[in-house]
C-alpha positions in Angstrom: -18.6 -16.4 11.7 -20.7 -16.8 14.8 -20.1 -20.1 16.5 -22.2 -23.0 15.5 -25.5 -23.6 17.3 -27.8 -26.6 17.2 -29.8 -26.6 14.0 -27.8 -23.8 12.5 -24.4 -24.1 10.8 -23.5 -20.5 9.7 -21.6 -21.6 6.6 -24.5 -23.7 5.4 -27.0 -20.9 6.2 -24.9 -18.4 4.2 -24.7 -20.8 1.2 -28.5 -21.3 1.4 -29.1 -17.6 1.5 -26.7 -16.8 -1.4 -28.5 -19.2 -3.6 -31.9 -17.5 -3.0 -31.0 -14.3 -5.0 -29.4 -14.3 -8.4 -27.0 -11.9 -10.0 -29.6 -11.3 -12.7 -32.1 -10.1 -10.1 -29.6 -7.8 -8.5 -28.7 -6.3 -11.8 -32.4 -5.8 -12.7 -33.2 -4.1 -9.4 -30.2 -1.8 -9.9 -31.3 -0.9 -13.4 -34.9 -0.3 -12.4 -33.7 2.1 -9.6 -31.3 3.9 -11.8 -34.2 4.5 -14.3 -36.0 6.3 -11.5 -34.6 9.9 -11.3 -34.0 11.1 -7.7 -31.6 13.9 -8.2 -31.1 17.0 -6.1 -33.6 19.8 -6.8 -36.3 17.8 -8.4 -39.8 17.8 -6.8 -40.7 14.8 -4.6 -37.1 13.7 -5.0 -37.2 10.3 -3.4 -40.9 9.5 -3.5 -40.8 7.2 -6.5 -37.7 5.4 -5.2 -39.3 4.8 -1.8 -42.4 3.4 -3.5 -40.3 1.2 -5.7 -38.5 -0.3 -2.6 -41.9 -0.6 -0.8 -43.3 -2.7 -3.7 -40.1 -4.8 -3.8 -40.2 -5.6 -0.1 -44.0 -6.1 -0.1 -43.7 -8.7 -2.9 -41.2 -10.6 -0.8 -43.4 -10.5 2.4 -40.9 -8.3 4.2 -42.0 -5.7 6.8 -41.6 -2.2 5.4 -42.8 1.4 5.7 -42.4 4.7 3.9 -41.6 7.8 6.0 -42.8 11.1 4.7 -40.3 13.7 5.9 -42.2 16.7 4.5 -41.2 18.9 1.7 -41.4 16.0 -0.8 -38.7 14.0 0.9 -39.0 10.3 1.9 -37.3 7.5 3.6 -38.0 3.8 3.0 -37.4 1.4 6.0 -37.6 -2.4 6.0 -37.0 -4.9 8.8 -36.4 -8.6 9.1 -37.2 -9.3 12.8 -34.9 -11.7 14.6 -36.1 -14.5 16.8 -35.2 -12.6 19.9 -34.4 -15.9 21.7 -30.6 -15.7 21.5 -28.7 -13.4 24.0 -26.0 -13.0 21.3 -28.5 -11.7 18.7 -27.8 -8.1 17.8 -29.5 -5.6 15.5 -27.6 -4.6 12.4 -28.6 -1.7 10.1 -27.8 -1.5 6.4 -28.0 2.1 5.4 -27.9 3.9 2.0 -29.3 6.9 0.3 -31.8 7.2 -2.5 -30.9 10.7 -3.7 -28.3 11.3 -6.4 -26.6 14.3 -7.9 -28.1 15.6 -11.2 -27.1 14.2 -14.6 -24.8 17.2 -15.3 -23.0 16.3 -18.5 -23.8 12.5 -18.3 -25.5 11.2 -21.4 -28.4 8.6 -20.9 -28.0 9.2 -17.2 -31.4 7.6 -16.4 -31.3 5.0 -19.2 -29.0 2.4 -17.6 -27.1 0.3 -20.1 -24.1 -2.1 -20.1 -21.3 -1.2 -22.4 -18.7 -3.4 -24.1 -16.6 -3.1 -20.9 -19.3 -5.2 -19.1 -20.0 -2.3 -16.6 -23.4 -0.9 -15.9 -23.5 2.8 -16.6 -26.0 5.4 -15.4 -26.4 8.0 -12.7 -26.5 6.4 -9.3 -25.2 3.0 -10.4 -22.3 3.4 -7.9 -23.6 6.2 -5.7 -25.7 4.5 -4.6 -28.4 2.4 -6.2 -26.1 -0.5 -6.9 -25.4 -0.7 -3.2 -29.1 -0.3 -2.3 -29.9 -3.3 -4.5 -27.1 -5.4 -2.9 -28.3 -4.5 0.6 -32.0 -5.2 -0.3 -30.8 -8.5 -1.7 -29.5 -9.5 1.7 -32.9 -9.2 3.3 -34.7 -10.8 0.4 -32.2 -13.8 0.4 -32.6 -14.4 4.1 -36.4 -14.2 3.8 -36.7 -16.5 0.8 -34.3 -19.1 2.2 -36.0 -19.3 5.5 -32.7 -18.6 7.3 -33.5 -16.9 10.6 -31.4 -14.4 12.4 -31.3 -14.1 16.2 -31.2 -10.3 16.0 -33.0 -7.8 13.7 -31.7 -6.8 10.3 -32.9 -3.3 9.4 -32.7 -1.6 5.9 -32.8 2.1 5.7 -32.9 3.9 2.4 -32.7 7.6 3.2 -33.2 11.0 1.6 -30.9 13.9 1.2 -27.5 12.5 1.9 -26.0 14.5 -0.9 -27.0 17.7 0.9 -28.2 18.0 4.5 -28.8 14.4 5.4 -32.4 14.9 6.3 -33.2 11.2 6.0 -30.6 9.9 8.4 -31.1 12.7 10.9 -34.9 11.8 10.9 -33.9 8.2 11.8 -31.8 9.4 14.7 -34.5 11.8 15.9 -37.2 9.1 15.9 -34.8 6.8 17.8 -34.3 4.2 15.1 -30.9 2.9 15.9 -29.1 -0.4 15.9 -26.1 -2.1 17.6 -24.1 -1.4 14.5 -24.4 0.1 11.0 -23.0 -0.6 7.6 -23.2 2.4 5.3 -23.2 0.9 1.8 -21.3 3.7 0.0 -19.0 2.6 -2.9 -15.5 2.2 -1.5 -13.7 0.4 -4.3 -12.7 -3.2 -4.5 -11.7 -4.9 -1.2 -11.9 -1.6 0.7 -13.7 -1.1 4.0 -13.9 2.4 5.4 -13.3 2.7 9.1 -12.7 6.4 9.4 -13.7 9.6 7.7 -13.0 13.3 8.2 -15.5 15.8 9.5 -16.6 18.5 7.0 -17.8 22.0 6.9 -18.3 24.6 4.2 -17.6 28.1 5.3 -18.3 31.5 3.8 -16.1 34.6 4.7 -17.8 37.8 3.8 -15.1 40.5 3.6 -16.5 44.1 3.6 -14.9 47.2 2.2 -16.2 50.6 1.1 -17.6 51.1 -2.3 -16.6 54.3 -4.2 -16.0 55.3 -7.8 -12.7 54.0 -9.2 -11.5 57.6 -9.8 -11.6 58.2 -6.0 -10.2 54.8 -4.9 -8.2 56.4 -2.0 -11.5 57.2 -0.4 -12.7 53.6 -0.6 -11.7 50.3 0.9 -11.1 47.5 -1.6 -12.7 44.3 -0.2 -10.9 42.2 -2.7 -7.5 43.3 -1.4 -8.6 42.8 2.2 -9.8 39.3 1.2 -6.3 38.7 -0.1 -5.0 39.2 3.4 -7.4 36.6 4.6 -6.4 34.1 1.9 -2.7 34.6 2.6 -3.3 34.0 6.3 -5.2 30.8 5.7 -2.6 29.5 3.3 0.6 30.6 5.0 -0.4 30.3 8.6 -3.2 27.8 9.0 -2.4 25.3 6.3 1.0 24.4 7.7 -0.6 23.7 11.1 -3.2 21.5 9.5 -0.5 19.4 7.8 0.8 18.5 11.2 -2.6 17.0 12.2 -2.3 13.6 10.6 -4.3 10.5 10.8 -2.8 7.1 9.8 -5.8 6.4 7.4 -7.1 9.8 6.6 -3.9 11.9 6.0 -3.8 15.4 7.3 -6.5 18.0 8.0 -7.2 20.2 5.0 -8.7 23.5 3.8 -9.5 24.3 0.2 -10.5 27.8 -1.0 -12.9 26.9 -3.8 -14.8 30.0 -4.7 -14.1 33.8 -4.7 -16.6 36.4 -5.7 -15.9 40.1 -5.4 -16.7 43.5 -7.0 -19.3 44.6 -9.5 -17.4 46.4 -12.3 -13.9 47.6 -13.2 -14.6 51.3 -12.4 -15.9 50.7 -8.9 -13.9 49.8 -5.7 -15.2 46.5 -4.5 -17.3 46.8 -1.4 -17.6 43.1 -0.8 -15.7 39.9 -1.5 -16.9 36.4 -0.7 -14.5 33.6 0.0 -15.9 30.1 0.3 -13.8 27.3 1.8 -14.0 23.6 2.3 -12.6 22.5 5.7 -11.9 18.8 6.6 -11.1 18.0 10.2 -9.5 14.9 11.8 -11.6 13.0 14.3 -9.6 12.5 17.5 -7.3 15.4 16.8 -9.8 18.2 16.1 -13.4 18.9 17.1 -16.0 20.9 15.2 -15.8 23.5 18.0 -12.0 23.7 17.9 -12.0 24.1 14.1 -14.5 26.9 14.2 -12.7 28.7 17.0 -9.4 28.5 15.1 -11.1 30.3 12.2 -12.8 33.0 14.3 -9.5 33.6 16.1 -7.7 34.2 12.8 -10.4 36.6 11.6 -10.4 38.5 14.9 -6.6 38.9 14.8 -6.7 40.3 11.3 -9.3 42.8 12.4 -7.2 43.9 15.4 -4.1 44.3 13.1 -6.1 46.3 10.5 -8.9 48.7 11.4 -10.1 48.6 7.8 -10.4 44.8 7.8 -14.0 43.7 8.4 -15.1 40.1 7.9 -17.9 37.8 9.0 -17.7 34.0 9.1 -20.7 31.8 8.5 -21.6 28.3 7.3 -22.9 28.0 3.7 -26.6 27.5 3.5 -26.1 24.3 1.5 -24.0 22.9 4.3 -26.4 23.7 7.2 -28.0 20.6 8.8 -30.9 20.4 11.2 -30.4 22.1 14.5 -27.9 20.3 16.7 -26.2 18.4 13.8 -23.1 19.0 11.8 -21.0 17.0 9.4 -19.0 15.1 12.0 -16.2 12.6 11.3 -15.9 9.1 12.7 -13.3 6.5 13.3 -13.4 2.8 14.4 -10.7 0.7 16.0 -9.4 -2.0 13.7 -10.2 -4.6 16.3 -13.9 -3.5 16.7 -16.3 -6.5 16.3 -18.2 -5.0 13.4 -14.9 -4.1 11.6 -13.6 -7.6 11.9 -16.9 -9.2 10.9 -17.2 -7.2 7.7 -13.5 -7.8 7.0 -13.9 -11.6 7.6 -17.1 -11.7 5.4 -15.4 -9.9 2.5 -12.4 -12.1 2.6 -14.5 -15.2 2.9 -16.7 -14.3 0.0 -14.0 -12.9 -2.3 -11.0 -15.0 -1.4 -9.0 -11.8 -1.4 -7.5 -9.7 1.4 -9.6 -6.8 2.6 -8.1 -3.4 3.2 -9.1 -1.2 6.1 -9.0 2.4 4.8 -10.1 6.0 5.4 -13.0 7.2 3.4 -12.0 10.2 1.3 -15.5 11.7 1.2 -18.1 12.5 3.8 -21.0 10.0 4.4 -23.8 9.5 6.9 -21.5 7.3 8.8 -20.3 10.4 10.6 -23.9 10.9 12.0 -24.3 7.3 13.2 -20.8 7.2 14.7 -21.0 10.6 16.5 -24.6 11.1 17.4 -25.9 7.5 17.7 -22.6 6.4 19.2 -22.7 3.0 17.5 -20.0 1.2 15.5 -20.2 2.0 11.8 -18.2 1.0 8.8 -18.4 2.0 5.1 -18.5 -0.7 2.5 -20.3 -1.2 -0.8 -19.9 -2.0 -4.5 -18.6 0.5 -6.9 -15.7 2.9 -7.2 -15.9 6.2 -5.4 -13.8 7.8 -8.2 -16.8 7.2 -10.5 -19.4 8.9 -8.3 -20.8 12.1 -9.6 -18.9 11.8 -12.9 -20.2 11.5 -16.4 -18.7 8.0 -16.5 -20.4 6.7 -13.4 -20.7 2.9 -13.5 -20.6 -0.3 -11.5 -19.5 -3.8 -12.2 -22.5 -6.1 -11.8 -20.2 -8.8 -10.4 -19.3 -6.3 -7.6 -23.0 -5.9 -6.7 -23.4 -9.6 -6.4 -20.2 -9.9 -4.3 -21.4 -7.2 -2.0 -24.8 -8.8 -1.6 -23.0 -11.9 -0.4 -20.8 -9.9 2.0 -23.8 -8.0 3.5 -25.6 -11.4 3.9 -22.6 -13.1 5.5 -22.0 -10.1 7.8 -25.7 -10.1 8.9 -25.5 -13.8 9.8 -22.2 -13.3 11.7 -23.3 -10.1 13.6 -26.9 -10.8 14.3 -26.4 -14.5 14.9 -27.8 -17.4 13.1 -30.9 -18.7 14.9 -31.7 -22.4 15.2 -34.5 -23.5 12.8 
């Protein structure tokens, strides 16, 4: 941790803060948040969640505000101001999202309960209301205990991470940044994410010529033309992507996930849609180079076949605010933030931490690329459970993460003399 200063011994300060918030409180806050639906597509999606967090912070005397983003979307922001008297004091942001995916086939999705396995079940337990409770606990513990930080500790609960990241982009647009950010997504036991792939969802619209099936020689079958595209992607591009490998993230990928074409059996298909997930490797690829590679492939197919016509676009559900895309990120293992979170996790748990690549996309890509600040991904829960009908979190993991967030804040922001 930060070196000792007169009047402040970091180990003692951490112990004092840990004792100020109980595991029962963390569990109760998580369950209360899970019981507040905030799933994609519902009106005023994050409003009730933002108001809940505002009441929680207000009851603890912590500075907070609710940000109305328009269209029924909201952020909740809280801050513990540092003393500002220590040159080593730095600002740390704890970031998480209030939105969840819908219940889908999950029973009792918004009626959180603990099963015989001792795990808390419900939509958002892992992704990511358990992490939100753990991060809120860090601010509350420091406030209750009277332990002062030299630098500010900021809590940002944002909207829309599951879709277009309106909440985090709003933070960046208003200039709310920090010296470093911990994104509290569930990473699994002992895992700290220090890299993630960039992401884009593409739509290829392949056009043909619609005619009656009895005169198919006069038509152009868009499904057959789309097959040429799919073969080129699979046989030409995929092998190249496998050569672009990151030590933590593996290789770049593409996945053709949706094909829609034709209208009926007796009609030559005049259009075929191919939708593709593309994950690109930070440091080896850029968004621009990835996009150009796809347009070059389409243009080559058009030159080789006069009847091949195709347009490339980004799926509406993947479009972000102007000037933003789903960028990747990576941090050096020796980065100060990485080492602080690793040290904090190992100190709290007594186990070795593992620095890993995050298999999903998170708002860490926005902080790393557009804000240009160090960012890591760490939080309670198992990413494999996210979005599933068995989504759950271990209450003990929430408490452990609360302590890790608190210890990391003390180490990064600096423990001020009382």
